[in-house]
N, C-alpha and C positions, 0 to 999 in steps of 0.2 A: 176333444176337439169337435167343433160344430160341423154338421153336415154341410156339403157344398151349397145346398139350396138355402140354408139359413145364413150364409155369409152375405152381408150386404155389400156387394161390389159397386164401385163408383168409377166410371170412366168418362164422365161428362165434363172433362176439362180438355183444353186443346193441346196441351204439351207441358213441358217442364223447362223453366229457365234456370240458369246457374249464375250466381253473382259472386264476385271474388273480393269485393272491397270492404269487408267487415272483419271483425276479429276472427270469425269462422266463415268459411264459404257458405253460401245459401242455396237451398233447394227450394224452387218456387213453382208449384203447380199453378198453371195459368188458366183463368176463366175469362169469359168475355163480358160478364155482367158483374158490376161492383156489388149490387145487392145480394146476388147469389154467393159471392165471395164472403161477404160479411156474415150472411146466414150460416154458411158452411163452417166458418171459424167459430161462431157463437154456439152452434148446436152440436158440433162434433169435435173439432180440434182443440177447442178450449178445455175440454174434459179429458184429453189425453194426458197421461203422466209422462213427463219428459223421458225418464229412464226406460219406459216401455215402448217408445216409438221405434218401429223397425222399418228400414228401407232396404229393399233388395233390387239390385240391378242384374238382370239375367241376360247375358249376351248371346245372341244368335246371329252369326254372320255379320251383316251390316246394320242390324237392328239391336235394340235392347228392350226388355220389359222393365218398366218402372213399377214397383209394387211397394205400397206403403200402408202400414196399419199400426194399431196400438191397442193396448188394454185401456179401458176407459172407466172413469168414475160414473159414466152415464151410458152403459152398454146398449140400451135400446135405441140410441141415436148414433151408434157407431157406424163407420164405413171403412172399407178397404179400397184405397185408390189403386188403379192399375191402368197402364197404357203401353201399347207397343209403339216404340218410337225409333226413328232412324238415328244412328250414331252421328254425332256432330263434333266439331272442334271444341265447342264449349263443354260437351259431355266428357270428352277425353281429357280436357284440362281439369275438370272437376275430379275425375277419377284419379289423376296423378297428384292433385294438390290438397285433397280434403283432410288429410292427417287424422282420419278416424272419427271426425265429428263435423257437424254442419248445423246451421240454423234452418228451421222450416218456417217459411213465410208463404202466404198466398199472394198472387199477383193478378192484375187485371190487364188483359191484352186488348188494345183498341186500335183498329185500323184508322189511318189518317190520310186525308186527301190534301191537295195543294193549299186549299183555302184554310185548312185547320192548323198549318204549321208555320214556323218562322222561316225566313229565307235561307238560313244555313242548315236546315234540317235535311238529312240525307234520304234520297229516294231508294227504293229497293234496287235500282240500277246502279247506285253508287255515286250519283251526281246530286248536288245540292238543289233545293227547291228553286233557288234563283235561276238555275240553269234549265228550268222548264217554262214553256210558253203558256201563260194563263189564257191567252186569247185563242189558242189553237188546240183545245182539248187537253191541255197540260202535257203536251208532248215534250220529250227531252230535246234540247237544242244542239247537243253534240252530234255531229254527223255520223260518227261511228257507233252511236248508241241506238238500239232498236226499241227503246222504251216509248210507248205510245201514251202513257198516262202516269202521272206522279202517284206513287203509292208508298206509304211508310206506315209505321206503327209506333205505339207508345206502350210501355209496360209500367204500371203503377204498382209498387209494392206496398203491402200492408205493413204497418208499423209493428204489429204484434208478431212475436216469434216464439218458437219452441226450440229446444236444443235436442239434436239427434246424436246419439253416440253408438247406435247399433246399425251400422251400414255394412252391407256385404255386396261384393261383386262376384257373381257366379257365372260359370259356363252352364249352358243348358243341360249338359250331361250330369251336373251336380245338384239339380233342383230337388231330387228325392230326399236329400239330406236336410233340406230346410222346409219346414211345414208351410210357412207363408208363401214361399215361391212355388212349392209343389201344388198347393191348393189353387193358386191363381192359374198357373199354366194348365193344370188338369181341367179346370172349369172352362177356360177361355181359349185353349189351343188344342189340347189332346182330345177332349171329348167332342169337339167340333169336327176334327179330322176323322174320327171314328164314324161319325154320322154321314159323312160325305160319301 
């Protein structure tokens, strides 16, 4: 097993999306830059062998650690993805419905303003773009809404995908039983709390 310092950790993604409308559910690490997403796929994930991709979800109260890695045909360019994220409805839905496998895809997350969307696009406040006043700083026109500026986002999924069959949901107390989860939490949670 490599030493912690030699493990190439990667947390420069903004979160994970879950998609439900394919043959298998999708796990989608989200980046903000399409070029970076393409580069990451070509230089790292492309070389991962599907049966060796491991994803661990380590639950801690209202959060979970997303940890993903694989054996690679090109180990010098390998990375282990990790991120501590808040539990969400989408995460819980994925947890209940994944049936032991999922597709891995990368996605690009882009913020959108009122001028970038169609009139039926939903704002973060829940109202459509047509319900926001373009002449008044994009404020929501609903009296009971406190939204001062239209804000939305778009997620674009890569067409490329890998199949993951090694998915585990762990409680934090069980991480010592799993080398991938243990190495991640030891490097990014436990060793930091010891230094404090």
